[in-house]
KELO-854735 format. One line per 8 residues: number of its first residue (from 0); their letters; for each residue x, y, z of C-alpha. Coordinates in steps of 0.1 Angstrom, whole numbers. Example, Ala and Ser with C-alpha at 12.3 -4.5 7.8 and 13.67 -1.06 7.14 Angstrom:
0 = AS = 123:-45:78  137:-11:71
END
This chain:
0 = MKKRILSV = 772:242:747  761:229:782  797:213:786  817:244:777  794:261:805  800:236:829  841:237:824  843:276:827
8 = IICIFLLL = 824:268:863  852:243:875  876:263:863  862:291:888  860:269:911  892:253:910  908:289:908  890:300:942
16 = SLTACGES = 901:268:956  938:278:951  934:312:958  922:302:994  947:277:997  977:303:989  961:327:1019  986:328:1045
24 = SFTPSQKA = 971:324:1083  973:355:1106  992:349:1138  983:377:1163  1012:392:1184  993:393:1218  1000:367:1244  980:352:1268
32 = FDKKVQSS = 975:369:1299  1002:360:1325  986:351:1357  1018:345:1378  1038:378:1376  1039:394:1407  1028:435:1412  1057:458:1415
40 = VPSTDEVI = 1047:499:1419  1064:526:1440  1047:528:1470  1047:569:1468  1048:594:1441  1081:585:1425  1096:608:1402  1093:590:1363
48 = AKNDKYTL = 1114:619:1343  1126:655:1347  1137:683:1319  1135:719:1323  1100:725:1320  1082:696:1338  1085:671:1364  1068:631:1354
56 = QFDSATGG = 1056:615:1387  1036:586:1395  1008:585:1411  1008:561:1437  970:564:1446  953:557:1410  983:542:1389  984:573:1370
64 = IIIVDNAT = 1005:602:1368  1013:635:1377  1030:664:1357  1043:693:1375  1056:731:1361  1088:736:1376  1086:769:1373  1052:771:1390
72 = GTVWQTCP = 1042:741:1404  1006:741:1386  995:702:1383  988:679:1358  973:645:1365  956:616:1348  931:612:1376  918:647:1388
80 = KPEGEQEL = 913:651:1428  879:670:1431  880:707:1446  865:720:1481  853:699:1508  846:667:1516  809:661:1504  784:644:1533
88 = DAMGMPIK = 754:629:1529  722:633:1548  737:613:1575  768:632:1574  789:603:1560  811:609:1537  800:606:1502  821:582:1482
96 = RHGFPQSV = 837:594:1448  827:580:1416  851:555:1403  853:565:1367  874:603:1376  898:577:1392  906:549:1362  937:559:1342
104 = LEVGYMDK = 922:534:1316  888:523:1303  888:488:1283  856:473:1266  857:438:1261  830:412:1247  822:380:1260  816:353:1234
112 = TISGGGNL = 792:332:1260  769:360:1263  742:365:1233  752:392:1209  788:393:1224  778:407:1258  798:447:1253  811:450:1286
120 = VATTYDGV = 832:477:1303  866:475:1329  884:506:1345  917:505:1365  896:520:1395  873:489:1397  896:463:1380  934:471:1388
128 = SGGSGRMV = 941:498:1418  911:491:1439  932:458:1448  917:434:1424  942:432:1398  979:443:1397  1002:468:1384  1039:465:1373
136 = YKPMKDGK = 1058:496:1368  1089:494:1347  1110:523:1342  1126:528:1306  1160:528:1303  1167:566:1290  1153:581:1320  1126:597:1300
144 = GVTIEYYF = 1096:576:1309  1075:544:1323  1059:514:1313  1030:507:1337  1013:473:1324  980:469:1340  962:436:1350  926:429:1351
152 = DLQEIMIP = 928:399:1371  891:389:1367  887:397:1331  923:382:1325  936:412:1301  963:433:1306  969:467:1290  1005:482:1289
160 = VDYVLYDD = 1007:519:1288  1041:540:1280  1041:570:1295  1072:593:1282  1082:631:1292  1097:652:1261  1103:689:1261  1069:703:1259
168 = YVSITVDS = 1045:673:1263  1039:638:1278  1033:611:1251  1008:585:1265  1012:553:1240  992:516:1241  1014:488:1218  984:466:1212
176 = KRIQENSL = 1011:443:1201  1017:441:1240  983:433:1250  976:398:1269  941:385:1271  922:353:1270  885:343:1263  875:377:1267
184 = KVTYVSIA = 884:397:1238  893:433:1243  872:456:1218  887:493:1227  906:510:1251  902:545:1265  936:563:1278  934:590:1302
192 = PFLSSIPN = 898:595:1301  899:623:1328  934:639:1317  917:667:1298  887:675:1326  877:703:1346  854:703:1374  817:712:1367
200 = DSEDSYLF = 805:745:1371  842:760:1367  843:799:1360  859:808:1324  861:772:1315  853:748:1288  858:716:1270  873:723:1233
208 = YPSGSGAI = 856:692:1208  868:695:1170  835:688:1156  836:704:1121  852:737:1122  854:733:1163  832:736:1192  836:751:1232
216 = LSSDSYND = 813:724:1253  799:737:1286  811:723:1321  777:733:1337  762:706:1359  732:686:1345  726:656:1358  738:620:1369
224 = QGHIYNAY = 743:611:1332  758:645:1316  753:651:1282  774:625:1263  786:631:1227  805:609:1205  815:604:1176  843:588:1151
232 = VYGDDLTM = 875:605:1144  874:615:1105  837:604:1102  819:570:1105  830:540:1095  814:534:1064  818:497:1064  794:493:1095
240 = EERYIATD = 757:488:1082  742:517:1089  702:528:1098  685:560:1086  698:592:1101  678:624:1097  705:648:1102  736:653:1087
248 = ETSIRLPV = 765:650:1109  797:674:1107  827:651:1110  857:653:1129  881:668:1105  912:671:1132  924:646:1154  926:669:1186
256 = YGYKQGEK = 911:678:1218  915:698:1249  899:720:1279  905:756:1295  899:757:1333  909:798:1338  948:802:1335  953:764:1331
264 = GGFVIIDD = 948:743:1306  954:712:1285  959:701:1247  959:670:1232  970:655:1199  962:620:1189  988:615:1169  991:577:1164
272 = GAETAILN = 959:554:1157  936:585:1152  913:569:1124  904:542:1149  893:565:1175  863:576:1191  859:608:1208  840:614:1238
280 = ANCGNTAY = 828:641:1257  805:638:1287  795:675:1301  778:685:1337  777:650:1346  769:650:1388  776:616:1394  815:625:1382
288 = KFSTVFPS = 818:659:1394  838:668:1361  831:673:1327  856:656:1306  865:653:1268  887:619:1258  892:589:1229  885:553:1227
296 = FQLRGYTS = 912:534:1202  882:505:1186  911:479:1187  883:455:1174  861:468:1144  826:456:1141  792:457:1122  762:465:1142
304 = HLATSFNN = 742:438:1123  701:436:1124  690:403:1127  653:389:1122  638:358:1134  606:346:1136  593:380:1141  618:391:1166
312 = TRNANIFP = 644:418:1156  676:423:1180  706:442:1170  743:424:1176  778:438:1172  797:414:1151  834:412:1156  866:400:1137
320 = EYMIEGKF = 886:372:1159  916:397:1157  929:425:1172  946:453:1151  979:457:1157  1001:490:1162  1005:519:1185  979:541:1196
328 = SIRFYPLS = 994:570:1214  985:608:1225  1000:640:1232  991:662:1259  1007:695:1263  1002:714:1294  988:751:1290  987:778:1312
336 = GENANYGG = 983:818:1312  978:833:1277  982:800:1259  952:789:1278  925:785:1255  918:772:1218  936:799:1202  970:788:1219
344 = MADIYRNY = 955:747:1209  954:760:1171  991:770:1177  1003:743:1192  987:717:1162  996:744:1134  1034:741:1144  1031:703:1149
352 = LVKECGLS = 1017:699:1112  1046:721:1099  1075:703:1119  1061:668:1118  1040:665:1086  1050:691:1062  1028:715:1061  1040:749:1047
360 = ETDNDKAM = 1028:785:1041  1013:796:1008  999:831:999  978:815:970  944:821:985  914:820:967  886:842:967  863:820:951
368 = SVSLIGGT = 858:784:943  828:771:918  811:738:913  804:733:880  777:701:879  780:680:846  746:665:849  728:630:860
376 = EITKSFLG = 708:604:849  673:613:846  637:595:833  625:605:804  596:590:782  591:583:744  556:573:730  548:568:765
384 = VPYKTLYA = 576:548:772  600:558:800  640:556:796  667:567:816  693:595:801  720:611:809  710:649:815  737:676:804
392 = ATSLDQAN = 730:702:830  759:721:823  777:709:790  813:723:783  800:745:763  779:758:786  807:753:812  830:774:789
400 = TIISELSE = 811:808:791  804:802:830  841:803:834  847:832:812  820:854:827  832:847:866  870:851:859  864:884:841
408 = SVDSLAVK = 852:895:874  868:875:901  906:871:909  919:840:922  890:817:911  893:779:914  869:756:895  856:721:894
416 = FKGYGTSG = 843:701:870  819:677:889  797:650:875  814:648:840  821:613:836  801:581:821  773:586:847  775:623:859
424 = VDKGKIGG = 773:626:898  753:592:899  775:561:911  788:540:885  822:532:874  854:545:895  867:578:882  836:582:862
432 = GFKIGGNF = 848:556:837  879:583:832  860:594:805  840:623:797  803:611:795  793:620:752  763:641:762  787:668:780
440 = GSASQLKK = 808:674:748  842:659:740  879:659:754  885:677:727  865:708:738  879:700:775  916:705:762  904:739:746
448 = IADSFGKK = 889:750:779  923:741:796  945:761:772  921:793:775  919:792:813  948:772:824  968:800:832  942:821:849
456 = VDLYMNYE = 924:801:870  926:766:883  912:736:866  902:708:888  884:680:874  867:654:902  871:619:903  852:597:925
464 = LVEFASSG = 874:574:935  857:549:968  821:549:958  809:531:928  778:506:912  798:491:880  825:474:872  851:490:847
472 = SGFAYFGD = 884:509:839  902:478:857  881:482:891  854:449:895  824:453:911  827:423:931  862:416:940  876:454:944
480 = TVMNSGSI = 851:462:969  853:462:1007  838:437:1032  827:442:1065  834:420:1100  808:400:1090  825:388:1057  800:404:1036
488 = KADQFIID = 801:427:1010  795:463:1027  770:476:1003  758:511:1005  728:527:995  715:561:987  688:575:1013  653:578:992
496 = KALRNNEE = 646:611:1013  610:609:1008  605:568:1018  635:572:1042  648:537:1032  673:516:1013  663:509:973  683:481:956
504 = KMKYRLLR = 684:505:926  701:530:951  729:505:959  766:509:957  800:498:971  834:509:981  870:503:970  889:485:986
512 = PIKFDDAV = 920:507:1003  947:482:987  934:499:950  937:533:957  974:541:944  956:529:912  926:545:912  947:583:920
520 = SKSLKTNS = 973:567:894  946:563:865  934:600:874  962:619:872  971:601:837  936:611:822  939:647:839  970:646:823
528 = NWNLNGVS = 959:640:789  934:669:790  959:693:800  941:703:833  964:714:859  945:700:890  928:669:902  894:668:926
536 = FDSFTNLT = 887:641:950  856:647:971  851:614:988  882:605:990  893:631:1009  869:629:1039  852:593:1040  868:567:1059
544 = YSDYSNIK = 860:527:1063  870:497:1074  881:469:1052  876:431:1064  884:415:1033  915:401:1042  904:389:1077  923:353:1076
552 = SSVDYNSK = 958:369:1066  961:404:1075  946:428:1099  954:459:1080  923:483:1075  901:466:1105  886:493:1124  899:518:1097
560 = HNFDKAVS = 936:508:1111  960:522:1085  929:542:1061  945:570:1064  981:562:1055  967:543:1024  949:579:1013  982:596:1023
568 = DALKQVKD = 1005:573:1003  980:575:972  980:610:971  1017:614:970  1015:603:937  997:640:929  1032:662:941  1050:639:918
576 = SKQKLMAN = 1027:646:888  1033:686:899  994:687:896  975:707:920  950:691:946  918:700:954  905:682:989  866:684:997
584 = NANAYAAI = 858:690:1036  891:671:1041  905:655:1071  938:664:1084  958:640:1066  944:652:1033  944:687:1040  982:690:1046
592 = VADIVENA = 990:678:1014  959:693:992  965:731:975  931:739:981  903:728:1003  866:736:993  836:729:1012  859:736:1046
600 = PIASDNGF = 840:732:1076  828:764:1090  803:751:1118  803:722:1144  774:699:1146  759:720:1171  754:694:1194  728:697:1226
608 = AFMENVPF = 764:710:1249  780:729:1228  780:762:1234  800:782:1206  812:773:1170  850:786:1166  869:787:1136  894:762:1149
616 = YAMVFKGY = 901:743:1115  903:778:1097  928:792:1127  950:762:1119  950:760:1082  950:798:1069  980:808:1056  991:775:1050
624 = VPMTSEPI = 963:762:1027  935:779:1008  902:773:1017  866:780:1007  832:776:1028  807:753:1020  785:759:988  768:796:998
632 = NTAVTPER = 737:791:971  725:755:984  728:762:1024  699:767:1042  707:802:1058  737:816:1033  740:848:1053  756:824:1081
640 = VVLGAVEG = 777:803:1054  792:843:1043  798:849:1079  818:819:1086  839:824:1057  845:858:1065  850:850:1103  877:822:1092
648 = GMGLNYTV = 896:840:1060  879:815:1036  870:825:1002  833:818:986  821:787:971  793:780:951  776:753:930  757:760:896
656 = IAQWDNSL = 745:744:865  737:760:832  702:746:827  672:730:843  651:702:836  618:697:855  628:658:861  658:673:881
664 = INSLYPYF = 632:676:909  630:639:917  672:636:916  686:619:944  715:644:948  714:677:962  731:698:932  705:712:913
672 = NTTVYSSI = 679:728:936  689:768:934  718:761:911  710:777:879  739:802:868  717:825:854  696:829:884  718:836:908
680 = KEDILSTY = 748:851:890  743:885:903  742:874:937  773:859:933  789:890:921  774:910:947  787:889:975  825:885:961
688 = NDLADYYK = 824:925:954  815:933:990  845:911:999  867:917:973  887:940:990  886:919:1019  903:890:1008  932:909:991
696 = SIKGAKIT = 937:928:1024  942:888:1043  958:868:1012  982:851:1024  975:862:1062  975:836:1094  950:841:1122  966:852:1153
704 = SNKIISDG = 938:850:1176  898:846:1178  878:854:1205  842:854:1218  830:887:1224  792:878:1236  769:851:1223  772:844:1186
712 = VHSTSFDN = 797:877:1180  834:870:1173  863:882:1160  894:871:1146  926:888:1139  955:881:1111  987:893:1112  988:920:1093
720 = GVTVYVNY = 967:938:1113  934:932:1102  904:921:1122  872:912:1115  841:910:1134  810:890:1133  772:887:1141  756:856:1138
728 = NNNAAQTP = 726:869:1158  693:876:1143  695:913:1163  723:941:1164  751:937:1184  777:956:1199  816:953:1196  844:972:1199
736 = AGEIAALD = 844:984:1165  810:997:1166  774:981:1164  772:952:1138  737:948:1122  721:911:1122  738:885:1100  769:911:1095
744 = YIITGGAE = 800:917:1096  827:948:1105  862:950:1089  888:970:1105  927:976:1098  932:980:1064  902:965:1047  871:986:1057
END
């Protein structure tokens, strides 16, 4: 027996060694830094390109660009010039401007000779245009743009940037394959950090930041540090080691940003590499004199590792050896007149999604979506001996009753079955094992529900495709999970909210992106067998992460690069299967292919520099993708969620269970408190009845404008003449439609 075990072990080691030998070695495209090339740039603001609307010029003072409106002469530039007279110090001498607003690029790099990697920064003002570096100016053959190479001689790093003029926007692109570096390694590049900026304290001005539903940020002067806010586009990189965070951040779902300054503004779409970007905002910085928002593309991802030795603890960023390869670009749209606001920005982004991403119109809005929670594992005891069992909070028989009651009263209803797999809502096998947990009922019962309600109600089964804690259904807990940049399995933990720590029993892992196609395929096959007309993918449509499993042979999925493409490619199967897709709080790339987005964002992260939430997400998708709000009954302030749904023209959303067990008090999941259907049924129907006519009147309608009337008081107008006014304040407020009570709304134009 021992010899047999030894033979198996030897075979395994041989197999692993053969696999390792067969793995190809990655060869980076980046070249060594060219120390010999001569600087070559125009000495004047030479015209780069021109069309009917705009002229693109070189900015000889900074090495950036200038955009000129041919009709009005209005100017936009990568490095803005301060307004007003030159400031003087106490001695009457001119105060030197800060270098960062005069910088075309900011480059992060690491020095391996410094403990912890030495996260360092260089800007073109200090490292290139100020005299310590070189620039090479290369006009494009088609006459539409120019490539400018920025040589940071002290760091021995070269960043090439393409500036191209199109009909109504300027594209700014960095191709990481053409970057040059030597011993110092590039970690990130910030493109045009002050292209979307406004002078502090400007009247009728704000920055637009896409946190959650969207937000506008103040430009009021603060101090020489400013209000600093940054977040990953599409959410945090889950592969990085995370410390406990007490707040639940509202992620960036749309890769856009912009600004307004009176009758002038600018809007940016990150159209390549958005998944790698961190979006930075700095407001009221008195050293810069400007408030700005800009992206930093993480060309090398990392994990932030907390190392402890000899009672000393330090945090170190572990970067991979190779840079990700691809194009990282933004589209800058100049705005003027009545389009210089977040409404004009929403119009541009929606048109972009229609023309280039396949977004299409629909009038299949849903007045309500309901999530039925199957159950979870709880601890019971028998003769004093504790044991685990799967508790059915909502059996399929009970689900049938709830759907029957709601469908009799609610038009346009969507229902999601969540946590009906072999482990309920707990982390278990991928897709819940693609089976119905025995305590919930049988597949035949589910088929009967599908046959009974499938034509009247959209029924979606939710499959957890990325978070899992055990092998099964063809997915291995060890072999199919992602690694971080330190080449270790990227373990995840459910945070114990009482103890605020990570426990081994709460550990789970993330599925490798190369397995996404397989996971979606199995979901669709299972769903078809159950006669359901829709699939739901909660975390799959809103979480993002890196994978360094193939770090020696590929840079795919490092720093989240191409993660969005992996999801989009896998989701194409849903359309091909003719089934429907429900996406949860969806990132842009998932929202555009969804038949409904539930738990759509209705608020921002409410950062300290944020002035107001705005329904930018809803303004983009209303009339194109049906949406429902976050669950109303589980919210801290349900009234505000209802107002958010009304303002954005979204349907209502509830999470319910059929029965309660006291063991659910200790559940790690937020699906059970205030969700017992019998206790909240009247509230659900009452809220729906109040809004039923409103939802009928805006079915398929698009949002034409959203306005901030006063603090906490907004209005939304639709293209069919309906306007709604909402008051988020705890006091009554005045509007053009009359006084609105606290936490209330007024509807005019056909749905009063």
